[in-house]
C-alpha positions in Angstrom: -159.6 78.8 -15.9 -156.2 78.9 -17.6 -152.6 78.9 -16.4 -152.4 82.7 -16.5 -155.2 82.9 -13.9 -153.1 80.8 -11.5 -149.8 82.5 -12.3 -151.4 86.0 -11.6 -152.9 84.6 -8.4 -149.5 83.2 -7.3 -147.8 86.6 -8.0 -150.4 88.6 -6.0 -150.1 86.2 -3.1 -146.3 86.2 -3.2 -146.0 90.0 -3.3 -149.2 90.7 -1.3 -150.0 93.5 -3.7 -152.0 93.8 -6.9 -150.0 96.8 -8.0 -146.6 95.1 -7.4 -147.8 92.0 -9.1 -148.9 94.0 -12.1 -145.6 95.7 -12.3 -143.7 92.4 -12.1 -145.8 90.8 -14.7 -145.8 93.8 -17.1 -149.6 94.1 -17.2 -152.1 96.6 -15.8 -153.6 96.3 -12.4 -157.2 96.2 -13.7 -156.2 93.2 -15.9 -155.0 91.3 -12.8 -158.0 92.4 -10.8 -160.4 91.2 -13.5 -158.7 87.9 -14.0 -158.7 87.1 -10.3 -162.4 88.1 -9.9 -163.1 85.7 -12.7 -161.1 83.0 -10.9 -163.0 83.6 -7.7 -166.3 83.4 -9.6 -165.3 80.2 -11.3 -164.2 78.5 -8.1 -167.1 79.9 -6.1 -165.0 81.1 -3.1 -163.2 84.3 -2.2 -159.4 84.1 -2.5 -158.3 87.3 -0.8 -159.2 89.3 2.2 -158.7 92.9 1.1 -158.1 95.4 3.9 -157.0 98.7 2.6 -153.6 98.2 0.9 -153.1 94.8 2.5 -153.9 91.7 0.6 -154.2 88.4 2.6 -155.3 85.0 1.6 -158.6 83.6 2.9 -158.6 80.0 4.2 -159.9 78.9 0.7 -157.2 81.0 -0.9 -154.5 79.2 1.2 -155.6 75.8 -0.1 -155.8 76.9 -3.7 -152.4 78.6 -3.4 -150.7 75.3 -2.5 -152.3 73.6 -5.5 -151.7 76.5 -7.8 -147.9 76.3 -7.1 -147.9 72.6 -8.0 -149.8 73.2 -11.2 -147.5 76.1 -12.2 -144.4 74.1 -11.6 -145.7 71.2 -13.6 -146.6 73.5 -16.5 -143.1 75.1 -16.5 -141.6 71.6 -16.5 -143.8 70.7 -19.5 -142.6 73.8 -21.4 -139.0 72.9 -20.7 -139.4 69.4 -22.0 -141.2 70.5 -25.1 -138.3 72.9 -25.8 -135.9 70.0 -25.5 -138.0 67.8 -27.9 -137.9 70.5 -30.5 -134.1 71.0 -29.9 -134.5 74.7 -29.7 -131.4 76.6 -28.6 -133.4 79.0 -26.5 -134.8 79.2 -23.0 -134.5 80.9 -19.6 -132.2 80.2 -16.6 -132.6 81.6 -13.1 -129.2 81.6 -11.2 -128.7 82.4 -7.6 -125.5 84.3 -6.8 -124.3 85.7 -3.4 -123.7 89.4 -4.0 -120.0 89.2 -3.1 -119.4 86.3 -5.5 -121.1 87.4 -8.7 -118.8 90.2 -9.6 -115.7 88.1 -9.1 -116.2 85.1 -11.4 -119.3 85.4 -13.5 -119.6 88.6 -15.6 -117.1 87.3 -18.2 -118.5 83.7 -18.1 -122.1 85.0 -18.7 -120.9 87.4 -21.4 -119.1 84.6 -23.3 -122.1 82.3 -22.9 -124.6 84.8 -24.3 -122.3 85.3 -27.3 -122.7 81.6 -28.0 -126.4 81.3 -27.0 -128.0 84.7 -27.7 -131.6 83.3 -27.4 -131.1 82.0 -23.9 -132.0 84.6 -21.2 -130.4 84.6 -17.8 -132.0 85.9 -14.6 -129.5 86.6 -11.8 -130.9 86.6 -8.3 -128.7 87.9 -5.5 -129.1 86.1 -2.2 -127.0 84.5 0.5 -126.0 80.9 0.2 -128.7 79.6 2.6 -131.5 81.3 0.7 -130.1 80.0 -2.6 -130.1 76.4 -1.3 -133.7 76.8 -0.1 -134.9 78.2 -3.5 -133.1 75.5 -5.5 -134.6 72.8 -3.3 -138.1 74.3 -3.9 -137.5 74.7 -7.7 -137.6 78.5 -7.6 -134.0 78.7 -8.9 -132.4 76.4 -11.5 -128.7 76.7 -10.5 -126.8 78.5 -7.8 -123.4 79.3 -6.3 -123.0 78.5 -2.6 -120.5 77.8 0.1 -119.9 74.1 0.8 -120.9 71.9 2.4 -124.4 71.2 1.1 -126.8 68.3 1.6 -125.6 65.7 -0.9 -129.0 63.9 -0.7 -130.6 67.0 -2.2 -128.0 68.6 -4.4 -125.4 67.8 -7.1 -122.5 70.2 -7.1 -119.2 71.2 -8.7 -116.6 72.9 -6.4 -114.5 75.5 -8.2 -112.7 77.6 -5.6 -111.2 77.3 -2.1 -109.6 80.1 -0.2 -109.1 81.5 3.3 -110.8 84.3 5.1 -108.7 87.2 6.1 -109.0 89.8 8.8 -110.0 93.4 7.8 -109.2 96.1 10.4 -108.8 99.9 10.4 -105.3 101.3 9.7 -105.1 102.4 13.4 -105.9 99.0 14.8 -103.4 97.3 17.1 -103.0 94.4 14.6 -102.7 96.5 11.4 -98.9 96.1 11.1 -98.9 92.3 11.9 -98.7 89.6 9.2 -101.0 87.3 11.1 -103.0 87.1 14.3 -104.7 84.2 16.0 -108.4 84.2 16.1 -108.4 84.0 19.9 -106.6 87.4 20.0 -109.8 89.0 18.6 -112.1 88.0 21.5 -112.5 91.5 22.8 -113.2 93.0 19.3 -116.5 94.2 17.8 -117.3 92.2 14.7 -119.1 93.2 11.5 -120.6 90.1 9.8 -122.4 89.1 6.7 -126.0 88.6 7.7 -127.6 85.2 8.5 -128.5 84.5 4.9 -124.8 83.9 4.2 -123.1 80.7 5.1 -120.1 82.7 6.3 -122.2 84.1 9.2 -122.3 80.8 11.0 -118.9 79.7 9.8 -117.3 82.7 11.5 -119.3 82.3 14.7 -118.5 78.6 15.0 -114.7 79.3 14.4 -114.8 81.9 17.1 -116.4 79.3 19.4 -113.6 76.9 18.6 -111.1 79.7 19.5 -112.8 80.0 22.9 -115.1 83.0 22.7 -118.4 84.3 21.4 -118.0 87.2 19.0 -119.6 90.5 19.9 -121.5 91.3 16.7 -122.3 95.0 16.3 -123.6 95.0 12.8 -124.5 92.8 9.8 -124.8 93.4 6.1 -125.3 91.6 2.8 -122.8 94.0 1.0 -119.1 93.3 1.3 -118.1 96.9 0.2 -120.4 98.4 2.8 -118.8 96.2 5.5 -115.3 97.4 4.3 -116.4 101.0 4.7 -117.7 100.4 8.2 -114.4 98.8 9.1 -112.6 101.8 7.6 -114.8 104.1 9.7 -113.5 102.2 12.9 -116.9 100.7 13.7 -115.4 97.2 14.1 -113.5 94.4 12.4 -114.5 91.9 9.7 -113.5 88.6 8.3 -113.8 88.3 4.5 -112.6 85.9 1.7 -109.2 86.7 0.4 -110.5 87.4 -3.1 -112.9 90.0 -1.7 -110.2 91.6 0.4 -108.3 92.6 -2.7 -111.1 94.9 -3.7 -111.8 96.4 -0.2 -111.0 100.1 0.3 -107.4 101.1 0.9 -108.3 102.6 4.2 -108.0 99.2 6.0 -105.3 96.6 6.7 -105.6 93.0 5.6 -104.1 90.3 7.9 -104.0 86.5 7.8 -105.8 84.6 10.6 -104.6 81.5 12.3 -105.6 79.1 15.2 -107.9 78.3 13.6 -107.7 79.6 10.0 -111.1 79.8 8.4 -111.7 78.4 4.9 -114.5 78.6 2.4 -115.1 76.5 -0.7 -117.5 77.7 -3.5 -119.5 75.4 -5.7 -122.2 75.4 -8.4 -125.2 73.4 -7.2 -128.4 72.1 -8.8 -131.2 69.9 -7.6 -130.3 66.2 -7.6 -132.5 64.1 -10.0 -134.5 67.1 -11.0 -135.3 67.9 -14.6 -132.9 70.5 -16.0 -134.0 72.4 -19.1 -131.9 72.5 -22.3 -130.8 76.1 -21.4 -129.8 75.1 -17.8 -127.8 72.1 -19.0 -125.9 74.1 -21.6 -125.1 76.9 -19.1 -124.0 74.4 -16.5 -121.7 72.5 -19.0 -120.3 75.7 -20.4 -119.6 77.3 -17.0 -117.9 74.2 -15.6 -115.5 74.2 -18.5 -114.8 77.9 -18.1 -114.2 77.5 -14.3 -111.8 74.6 -14.9 -109.4 76.8 -16.9 
């Protein structure tokens, strides 16, 4: 048995498909099938219950999957530490970015970083803040951008932007000519929210509760531009960060919200006391300096 057997096993389990795992790992499906048959033969137990196109773990497979993840993580940590010992300016970083944040701050930062460190590869993973926190805590991501607050027992963080949420309404909406409205005035409106993977989902609901009502949510999405188009089509109203509102379609009106106003604060986060590779440390230091300016 070698580490590749376990890594292939982990990918098939994660994706529940031999073909998808093969595509993700850039190998042929017969290669994966052969390796996993060898692994089953070596361990003396079946790992998968194959039913048509479905691939499910057997009870033995579930036990081995837990241990395989531990071994794979330890192997990756060993690789990172060996890179550091050799002082190689190369490596790989996985960074979690909420879809609405990545396009605002990071294309230029990443471009400048890769000019300075051409041998460091960066994998950008688009998810909501909640999922990013979970994946960093598990070690599946190195660094992420989330909405504060976070659990300070688990994460170190660097805050870099704070702004208010604004109301986005159709041009024909009763509030479209106003400079500001109180949140309580929106109690009878239909809301379009970011989905539950985003910290703003609960932030908006809790703010509405403070204002004395439960919002009527008619739709949710992970894409801010799609939310803007739904508002422009008169399907409902939305609350979005001010920096996002600047790029929303011109077929809507943008209004300040008071009583209460809703704020969000963005931060880079990484796992407290966890080992960070050379590449991750360099990216973190570089990005923090860029965001300070």
